[in-house]
TIZA-391333 format. One record per residue: x, y, z of N, C-alpha, C, O in turn; residue in three letters. Coordinates in steps of 0.001 Angstrom, whole numbers, plus 500000, padded with zeros to 6 digits. Layout:
<sites>
XYZXYZXYZXYZAla;...
</sites>
This chain:
<sites>
979297078273807683978453077527808610977240078321809024976107077839809018Met;977538079624809401976672080500809690975531080784808662974348080935808970Lys;976045080835807404975102081095806208974220079942806062973043080110805744Phe;974742078698806287974018077376805971973027077220807097971949076706806799Gly;973246077616808444972200077657809489971135078784809202969960078510809450Ser;971413079889808755970401080871808366969489080261807141968273080455807114Lys;970127079563806205969393079213805051968553077968805596967438077812805099Leu;968970077098806538968264076076807078966936076726807838965782076343807652Phe;967290077642808609966083078259809407965233078895808500964045078816808814Leu;965499079550807389964410080003806607963845079111805762962679079303805418Thr;964563077978805277963656077016804743962628076330805683961489076052805309Val;963109076073806938962220075419807976960977076291808178959861075774808220Phe;961185077749808315960193078609808632959129078653807516957928078614807785Leu;959624078738806195958720078664805149958032077472804924956898077488804446Cys;958647076370805242957963075002805170956770075040806242955605074764805956Thr;957231075429807552956327075321808696955064076347808179953911075930808290Ala;955277077481807704954131078414807249953312077762806443952087077844806537Ser;954033076936805429953092076499804215952345075307804860951229075002804439Ala;952862074704805752952122073515806577950921074143807450949848073544807520Met;951089075106807972950092075818808715948920076133807859947783075711808066Thr;949305076957806818948267077306805757947441076232805161946219076333805053Tyr;948299074933804677947546073894804145946611073243805037945549072777804625Ala;947048073190806490946030072635807502944901073304807756943961072749808324Ser;944862074439807407943728075444807920942406074998807189942180075254806006Glu;941604074339807977940397073757807176939361074746807109939057075405808103Lys;938737074906805868937581075872805430936430074961805386936428074030804581Ile;935312075189806307934326074369806278933115075439805676932935076609806016Ser;932335074615804645931310075393804148929975074352804160929966073180803783Ile;929069074986804603927733074460804900926748074681803722926455075821803361Met;926217073518803102925386073563802064924108073107802311923943071965802740Val;922907074068802035921614073995802528920839073033801641919835073295800977Ala;921592071670801765921010070600801008921692070210799762921168070354798658Gly;922924069689799957923838069512798880923431068534797685924106068501796656Ile;922344067772797859921709066929796942920786067672796022920371067088795021Glu;920392069032796299919638069778795616920025070337794347921048071021794345Lys;919383070171793243919917070614792005920202072275792008920977072758791182Gln;919663072922792786919957074397792909921200074589793330921742075671793105Ile;921764073729793910923159073691794541924192072868793814925304072643794294Tyr;923741072376792507924550071367791709926034071922791618926953071132791839Leu;926304073208791311927548073793790921928649073159791999929767072799791631Pro;928257073083793174929179072857794396929639071439794296930845071193794279Val;928698070451794226929040069013794387929633068526792815930373067557792643Lys;929201069297791895929917069115790538931540069488790669932475068754790350Leu;931602070634791145933010071084791263933813070011792056934887069544791676Ala;933229069709793090933976068641793950934305067369793211935423066855793231Glu;933170066852792499933393065705791784934465065793790527935252064887790250Gln;934378066795789958935426067253788832936859067543789364937772067615788542Leu;937109067714790680938284068065791363938769069361791185939968069637791214Gly;937726070295790972938209071643791018938584072161792280939349073116792412Tyr;938021071504793265938589072185794675939798071596794989940633072201795662Phe;939982070438794557941277069897795183942453070545794269943615070440794660Asn;942168071186793105943112072086792349943502073408793226944552074012793006Glu;942700073757794104942859074876794774944139074847795695944796075859795941Thr;944437073561796191945282073395797306944653073711798651945449073606799584Gly;943604074018798928942880074248800030942237072897800645941867071917799998Leu;942189073079802081941596071995802905940132072392803005939833073153803925Asp;939124071950802127937797072343802256937102071115802552937416070039802042Ile;936135071273803393935120070231803680933665070876803435933438072028803807Glu;932800070180802867931476070650802622930571069675803577930598068444803589Phe;929824070480804312928845070005805287927369070208804639927152071057803774Leu;926493069431805099925113069665804412923988069784805466924116069024806426Thr;922997070531805465922002070614806173920709071124805384920766072230804847Asp;919542070356805295918527070723804279917760071955804758916849072389804053Arg;918079072552805930917266073674806259918342074859806201919361074763806885Asn;918117075981805383918879077102805058919093077988806410920111078668806537Gly;918064077946807431918263078662808566919189078210809453919814078963810199Ile;919334076862809417920227076093810215921711076452809834922635076654810623Asn;921747076492808408923056076611807816923627078275808357924769078560808718Ala;922684079000808287922967080377808775923276080389810043924186081164810336Glu;922783079741810945923017079660812462924477079211812599925202079791813407Thr;924949078190811836926148077632811704927265078601811589928268078625812303Glu;926947079478810510927809080520810120928080081556811163929213081952811435Leu;926955081983811746927090083011812792927742082530814223928239083303815042Leu;927656081271814348928420080787815404929818080551815229930517080336816219Ser;930384080571813889931723080502813653931950078983813285933106078807812900Gly;931325078046813289931530076690813009931698076525811693932248075486811328Ser;931290077448810751931569077160809360932039078622808701931653079670809220Val;932790078619807670933399079929807112932358080263806045932279081480805876Gln;931574079580805310930761079852804400929626079250804305929570078298805083Gly;928446079437803517927293078929803447926919078877801897927162079855801190Val;926343077761801388925824077798800022924339077653800034923806076544800065Val;923644078822800008922215079009800396921634080144799547922219080461798511Gly;920678080683799874920031081823799239920398083277799561920587083642800721Phe;920480083990798644921103085518798709920343086182799727920929087063800356Tyr;919112085919800015918074086857800762918590086818802156918220087665802970Asp;919483085812802490920047085768804047920906086997804291920995087525805400His;921547087435803182922678088583803174921833089674803603922267090510804395Thr;920672089728803147920085091140803526919311091128804917919274092121805643Ile;918703089932805223917987089835806474919118089911807716918933090478808793Ser;920327089206807302921185089491808258921775090993808628921953091533809719Leu;921976091386807451922193092971807685921430093594808423921940094349809250Gln;920047093476808355919064094075809111919205093870810665918682094597811510Ala;920018092734810921920184092274812270921747092600812805922318092140813793Arg;922194093475811884923642094007812264924823093025812035925953093237812476Gly;924458091893811285925397090971810830925830091094809353924967090889808500Lys;927183091434808940927585091731807633928133090415806887929239089977807201Leu;927456089868806025927902088658805223927563089176803930926624089947803734Val;928501088652802870928234088912801449928399087735800579929185086819800825Lys;927547087803799447927652086718798472928828087035797772929052088205797459Ser;929737085971797441931069086128796633931086085483795276932072085596794547Val;929999084799794917929536084198793889928197083872793746927652083225794640Ile;927453084291792553926072083969792429925798082819791550926243082879790404Gln;925208081901791873925059080542791267923790080449790465923748079850789390Leu;922703081086791037921422080838790188920689082134790192920677082882791169Thr;920145082348789192919126083663788920917724083476789106917007084451788881Gln;917138082282789517915881082138789881915821081188791014916855080612791351Thr;914614080953791685914625080075792939914845078721792630915282077887793423Pro;914489078496791301914691076949790902913814075945791832914206074838792202Gly;912433076587792174911620075760792972910265075928792445910025076795791604Gln;909353075125792910907859075151792577907028074823793619907317073955794442Ala;905834075576793638904787075269794541903909074060794197903216074075793180Ile;903926073192794891903219071839794697901902071817795354901650072510796340Leu;901033070984794775899612070802795598899522069170795336899540068616794237Val;899435068633796457899032067133796570898030066651795597897046067382795482Ser;898058065669794927896956065261793969895519065273794802894474065705794316Glu;895637064757796065894404064664796733893624065884796849892396065891796933Lys;894389066950796851893777068295796985893873069264795756893542070449795735Asn;894401068501794724894459069441793541893191069887792939893353070735792062Ala;891915069527793185890809070056792783890354071234793821889558072092793437Lys;890783071246794895890323072302795833891261073376795949890906074493796327Glu;892626073052795594893447074123795602894028074652794375895180074291794134Ile;893414075497793493893824075810792216894412077132792108894680077572790990Thr;894674077910793310895112079172793153895827079542794496895388078950795482Ser;896853080419794700897324080819796012896348081141797151896564080760798301Leu;895360081791796830894279082151797619893594081078798235892845081297799186Lys;893762080021797820892902078793798281893771078048799316893315077086799934Gln;895179078557799520895978077934800532895441078470801860896114078108802825Leu;894550079129802097894229079889803413893480078753804094892575078082803598Lys;894024078644805362893576077586806224894192076153805894893897075167806569Gly;895020076107804872895729075026804668897072074669805264897611075593805872Arg;897769073445805213898912073121805915900029073289804674899916072678803611Ser;900951074068804931902077074166803660903235073900804230903445074296805376Phe;904264073123803467905278072503803836906508073463803244906514073736802043Gly;907510073943804098908699074542803700909774073777804371909536072977805275Val;911012074043803897912181073376804389912444073592805894912880072669806581Thr;912160074902806445912255075462807779911883076721808016912038077529807099Gly;911393077110809110910955078433809465912117079355809506913117079114810183Leu;911969080431808762912887081351808565913901081023807428914929081684807280Gly;913562079969806630914140079506805576913778080422804310912778081136804376Ser;914488080413803288914197081208802090912871080630801401912172081419800765Ser;912501079302801501911174078715801059909994079461801962908883079762801524Thr;910397079660803106909328080252804133909175081750803584908065082268803471Asn;910335082394803260910154083896802761909422083824801403908470084586801237Thr;909731083098800562908830083065799351907370082989799518906575083795799036Ile;907052081888800290905553081764800537904908082742801225903720082939800968Ile;905495083431802097904954084644802930904828085835801991903895086633802082Arg;905776085925801107905577087170799860904419086779799054903501087576798860Tyr;904414085560798563903221085164797636902058085206798341901098085772797819Leu;901955084748799359900675084969800241900238086265800255899116086588799865Ala;901133087102800719900839088594800896900566089259799419899708090132799284His;901230088859798498900948089420797197899449089027796702898771089753795976Lys;899048087791797197897754087370796667896590087763797509895443087377797278Ser;896909088505798443895787089090799362895440088445800563894438088781801193Gly;896214087516800939895866086693802216897192086862803095898314087061802631Ile;896874086753804389897819086759805468898612085568805518898059084472805425Gln;899981085683805671900599084066805813900255083631807038900340082414807198Ser;899824084399808117899440083686809334898126082958809188897735082220810093Asn;897415083141808057896293082208807781896432080896807257895514080077807232Thr;897806080660806759898287079450806268899180078776807366900083079387807938Ile;898878077551807600899601076661808540900854076368807987900941075268807442Asn;901881077113807997903166076882807570904014075912808404904367076250809534Ile;904359074711807888905084073810808631906468073610808136906703073692806931Leu;907428073343809033908979072858808499908902071484808278908558070753809207Pro;909177071020807162909228069787806917910480069065806220910488067874805911Val;911417069864806041912463069565805353912392069296803845911412069685803210Gly;913347068675803285913292068441801728913473066979801437913519066107802304Ser;913571066785800146913668065396799635912636064311800145911415064405800020Gly;913287063311800713912253062191801228911188062812802280910000062490802278Asp;911757063732803168911135064215804232909911065090803602908758064962804013Asn;910236065885802686908974066599802027907924065747801265906708065934801241Phe;908587064846800694907515063874799969906746063203800896905538063157800666Ile;907244062583802061906468061785803049905525062743803599904369062338803729Asn;905808064010803969904967064865804522903707065137803557902615065352804084Ala;903816065131802345902712065257801352902069064059801393900853064133801569Met;902582062896801271901878061645800933901135061327802230900083060694802136Met;901593061715803468900839061361804752899803062384805174899204062379806250Gln;899667063279804171898740064261804400898907065396805362898015066220805563Gly;900181065418806004900625066394806946900484067959806343900258068990806975Arg;900685067786804988900554069070804298899873068992803053900100067975802397Val;899047069877802551898282069741801370899130070351800221898952069980799061Gln;900068071304800558900808071865799506902171072291800031902389072287801242Ala;903058072645799179904445072948799790905377073407798645905045073217797475Gly;906542074011798973907464074321798024908758073746798242909356073668799316Ile;909155073323797032910328072379797031911178072606795596910749073318794687Ser;912309071964795552913293072280794310913437070783793749912995069815794367Ser;914067070694792580914478069550791893915777068801792831916554069433793547Glu;915786067565792659914619066605791917913232066389792432912314065957791735Pro;913129066724793727911807066432794523910569066872793683909509066247793716Thr;910776068016792908909635068297792400909245067487791133908047067365790878Val;910178066926790324909838066023789254909516064780790130908419064254789944Ser;910257064312790959909916062920791495908482062713791808907897061662791545Arg;907798063982792510906534064128792823905565063978791690904756063053791623Leu;905693064974790767904860065145789386904954064012788471903942063638787878Thr;906038063454788308906147062306787446905347060957788018904760060127787323Ser;905464060958789291904769059774789961903195060044790136902443059223790660Ala;902837061130789700901455061622789707900816061725791243899689061421791635Gly;901922062251791943901520062391793519901299063915793851900825064271794929Met;901673064795792856901469066309792988901549066922791818902184066386790910Ala;900936068122791637901081068919790552901477070363790905901253070888791996Ser;902150071004789757902699072324789994901622073387790065900858073510789108Val;901504074196791177900670075378791184901257076500790628900653077271789882Leu;902760076658791064903389077909790592904800077431790354905471076824791188Leu;905188077761789141906641077369788726907636078488788810907509079529788167Asp;908515078265789533909711079237789905910976078766789563912008079045790174Leu;910878077934788426912269077368787955912884077995786768914098078031786569Arg;911942078509785958912363079301784786912473080751785028911916081328785962Gly;913327081389784012913558082919784030912085083540783721911633084365784515Ile;911444083214782750910379083928782493909274083929783523908747084984783875Lys;908907082708784028908015082602785202908559083406786535907779084007787274Glu;909819083357786737910273084150787911910206085616787775909903086366788702Thr;910553086054786373910283087382786231908895087934786360908647089075786750Gln;907956086985785980906380087462785907905870087471787504904929088174787873Ser;906509086727788258906205086691789641906707087762790447905994088443791183Val;908052087916790287908826088848791093909076090164790649909362091060791443Phe;908963090383789107909103091560788422910645091635788015911165092710787717Gly;911262090567788020912743090565787619913374089329787976912705088509788604Gly;914654089051787646915309087900788014915455087868789606915554088900790269Val;915460086691790107915656086580791745916878085729791957916796084509791814Tyr;918173086398792341919259085687792669919105084945793880918787085520794921Pro;919286083821793832918915082742794755920486082095795271921302082743795926Ala;920643080891794876921724080127795404922842080905795198923021081429794099Ala;923698081067796201924852081694796049925978081185797111925545080211797726Cys;927265081548797499928067081224798392928208082609799076928689083569798474Leu;927766082676800372927952083691801173928736083568802474928624082555803164Tyr;929596084670802852930655084439803878930598085646804619930144086666804101Met;931081085620805967931158086693806784932063087977806040933165087740805545Pro;931605089022806030932413090149805325933824090339805944934803090555805229Ser;933896090253807258935325090187807826936167089040807326937320089282806970Ala;935734087923807274936398086699806829936826086854805478937977086486805242Trp;936172087302804570936472087594803173937597088609803072938576088446802344Val;937416089566803773938566090456804016939779090183804224940712090788803697Ala;939916089011805208941366088462805751941758087236805074942775086636805420Thr;941012086827804130941209085614803420940914085638802001940348084698801443His;941256086607801455941045086945799963941698085903799127941056085468798172Arg;943003085405799384943329084466798312942620083017798395942484082345797372Asn;942196082587799592941234081323799656939848081757798866939357081025798007Glu;939335082884799205937986083161798600938135083116797042937354082479796335Val;939039083733796627939537083740795127939558082353794529938998082136793455Gln;940208081385795219940268080183794701939118079306794666938921078502793755Lys;938296079482795753937112078908796091936118079429794879935494078597794219Ile;936012080693794643935369081300793618935552080736792200934665080435791401Val;936913080654792047937605080093790577936998078636790317936514078295789237Ala;937082077874791376936524076402791346935077076441790930934611075716790050Ala;934426077297791591932812077140791456932636077745790022931781077242789293Leu;933368078757789588933154079495788109933406078275787128932568078104786242Ala;934421077465787202934637076365786383933609075445786254933410074943785148Lys;932873075120787279931881074342787539930485074954786776929673074226786204Ser;930370076371786876929203076868786182929540076754784601928621076488783827Leu;930688076930784184931140076919782858930915075482782372930499075313781225Asn;931172074399783201930815073026782645929496072878782579929090072127781692Tyr;928598073461783374926991073305783201926628073891781871925812073329781140Ile;927203074979781555926927075752780335927317075017779226926570075103778252Gln;928362074273779124928924073881778058928936072112777752929565071521776875Thr;928029071547778783927723070140778640925949069905778723925139070736779134His;925710068780778300924295068388778317924094067938779767924966067631780580Ser;922549067966779947922379067345781238922613065949781593922606065621782780Ala;922799065179780750923219063653780802924732063892781107925217063281782059Leu;925396064608780483926920064476780921927166064992782212928040064548782955Glu;926327066022782518926513066686783838926007065614784980926723065354785947Ile;924932065114784821924526063859785718925271062852785815925238062276786902Ser;926065062371784880926881061402784913928107061609786120928567060698786809Glu;928439062829786168929520063179787130928851063162788572929591063320789543Gln;927656063000788737927181063123789975927057061760790895926954060662790348Met;927073061887792147926932060518792909925535059931792644924523060626792558Pro;925572058371792500924364057818792206923213058047793018922055058009792603Val;923633058329794395922600058501795506921836059729795238920679059818795647Ser;922455060785794510921518061987794037920551061817793242919720062717793121Phe;920421060446792412919342060284791588918171059909792316917107059942791697Tyr;918166059553793536917064058925794372916313057861793501915119057907793206Ala;917196056915793146916676055660792312915889055956790941915080055154790476Asn;916208057198790332915504057583789202916527058436788286916415059661788223Asp;917395057828787674918418058584786947917781059286785919918203060416785673Lys;916813058820785248916036059376783942915389060648784358915563061684783715Glu;914658060590785402913997061772785826914958062764786383914643063948786270Asn;915991062488786919917103063530787434917566064185786381917718065401786504Tyr;917894063543785114918313064189783964917430065030783424917801066142783048Val;916086064607783303915141065291782568914942066603783371914829067659782748Leu;914894066586784720914617067685785581915829068779785409915653069989785269Ala;917045068133785446918041069253785204918085069798783729918548070925783553Leu;917660069115782730917503069584781425916602070593781424916891071612780796Lys;915543070521782012914367071587781992914576072871783004913869073877783054Asn;915518072622783647915853073929784567917349074348784591917760075078785493Ser;918177073886783595919323074325783421919485075922783402920462076416783965Lys;918596076685782799918593078171782776918500078757783982918546079986784052Glu;918369078052785002918284078790786405919750079287786891919902080128787777Met;920834078638786173922154079026786699922718080246785904922377080609784778Phe;923524080724786613924083082006785984925288081665785204926179080943785650Thr;925298082179784074926387081918783130927981082492783369928996082090782798Thr;927877083432784274929065084032784680929315084186785954930430084615786252Asp;928405083894786963928701083933788348928475085210789007928640085365790217Gly;928113086082788245928072087627788535926370087694789134925415086997788791Lys;926438088752790090925193089119790669924539089869789551925124090794788987Met;923227089450789193922338090050788156922130091677788607921618091895789706Pro;922465092621787889922375094044788285921204094352789183921356094925790261Glu;919980093947788701918758094456789251918404093379790353917516093623791170Ser;919087092215790372918728091202791560918511091708792831917419091711793400Gly;919648092176793316919416092643794781918267093552795087917598093299796089Pro;917972094543794368916728095406794820915507094548794651914560094723795416Ala;915454093644793722914203092865793699914178092090794808913070092093795345Thr;915082091359795402915042090575796522914661091572797826913870091233798706Val;915295092731797794914956093634799020913705094133799035913245094443800134Leu;912873094322797814911707094801797714910614093736798308909600093974798964Asn;911184092405797838910171091426798385910224091359799760909180091357800412Ile;911572091291800410911546091163801678910839092269802529910234091962803556Leu;910925093553802089910332094664802687908829094720802522908109095434803220Arg;908377093881801505906976093813801245906042093268802642904890093646802855Asp;906743092385803450906033091774804478906922091602805771906375091414806857Tyr;908314091668805647909024091410806792909320092368807693910319093035807421Asp;908713092646808740908681093707809798910190093978810306910529095075810752Lys;910868093119810221912414093033810758913062094116809889914065094668810342Ser;912612094459808739913467095387807781912839096740807910913502097686807485Leu;911532097003808490910920098122808480911793099166809092912298098950810194Phe;912021100365808405912964101463809061914332101175808935915115101907809539Gly;914836100090808150916172099650808384916891100293807035916289100203805965Lys;917968100833807085918589101150805924919697100128805382920810100017805897Asn;919292099464804381920141098295803911920903098613802625920380098921801554Ile;922227098496802881923294098897801832923402097649801020924009096686801488Asn;922849097598799824922949096284799126924401096174798614924854095047798416Leu;925164097269798386926491097109797955927536096215798991928689095917798680Asn;926957095900800129927624095305801159927027093934801341927466093220802243Asn;926177093563800649925586092067800519926065091247799536925699090071799566Thr;926979091697798466927526090973797629928773091669796865928989092881796873Tyr;929413090872796326930642091516795544930957090644794302930980089414794339Thr;931203091404793184931630090667791945933081090633791701933540090239790629Asn;933862091069792751935287091398792563935914090118792376936826090049791553Glu;935558089079793025936399087855792894935912087073791774936723086212791432Phe;934760087104791044934429086406789951934856087215788701935043086607787647Ile;935016088536788766935612089358787714937070089003787569937514089082786424Ser;937880088632788509939283088179788583939551086901788005940687086613787626Ala;938365085934787889938756084749787191938763084723785657937908085176784896Val;939885084109785374940437084132783870939761083161783332939927082877782145Lys;
</sites>
């Protein structure tokens, strides 16, 4: 009888523990889940890879990367799918976060000029005095244009940088003349260019173009999480990384059409053909193995230090901004 009571108690405690574990929700903010640069996340969800983990994961979306970062720091979410450069700028502020899987090796973006201003703006230098659209102030799009302006010999404060969001909001800002140029990702880039509403001034979607501009590959989209949370939730992180790794593999082994067929219809923005073409032309931006490119962190750090005063005099330990440990453990 006593043995039976002990057995019951043991089973009860194990079951209760499992229920507690299963009910622990993990919230991940995506900086614009409909953007193709973050495709591996929604694709993994659509293909059921996250369900296979047994974890309770919810994905939230905010088209502004800096808002996603704020949510992470407040503890509202446990991870952000955004650009790797945030891990460096946050370390400069004393906040330790790290990329646990690298999704892209290029920004996957392009600088666009409104067709109304295409004859007047034919180089980055001619952005001086113009209004330029970014997703948000402090976002990675803001980081890139500030660096490119400095590299072109003009001060970024001579450009009127406006936070206009992405997708339809970005398109409306350009069509209404609130911005004459801006930086955006797919499928927004192809929506504007295919409709003859804008032209590409600088392409940062391909590997060759990215290396030419930045002097190397530019690790961009990743999943970054607080280092302390990663240390205490290794099993959960491993499962999430494994799901995203499967998604990256699917991208490498399937056509743009096959991949697009898995996505929600709403992601096409009423133009599936254009969505497929945009993905076909920019598939190379995704990493093949989820690992951080060896020279990538140094490239991003050099870019940030080129203009960002908050990094001046700061000793940044790049080894604390990413890890390949979890992706290396994926079979």
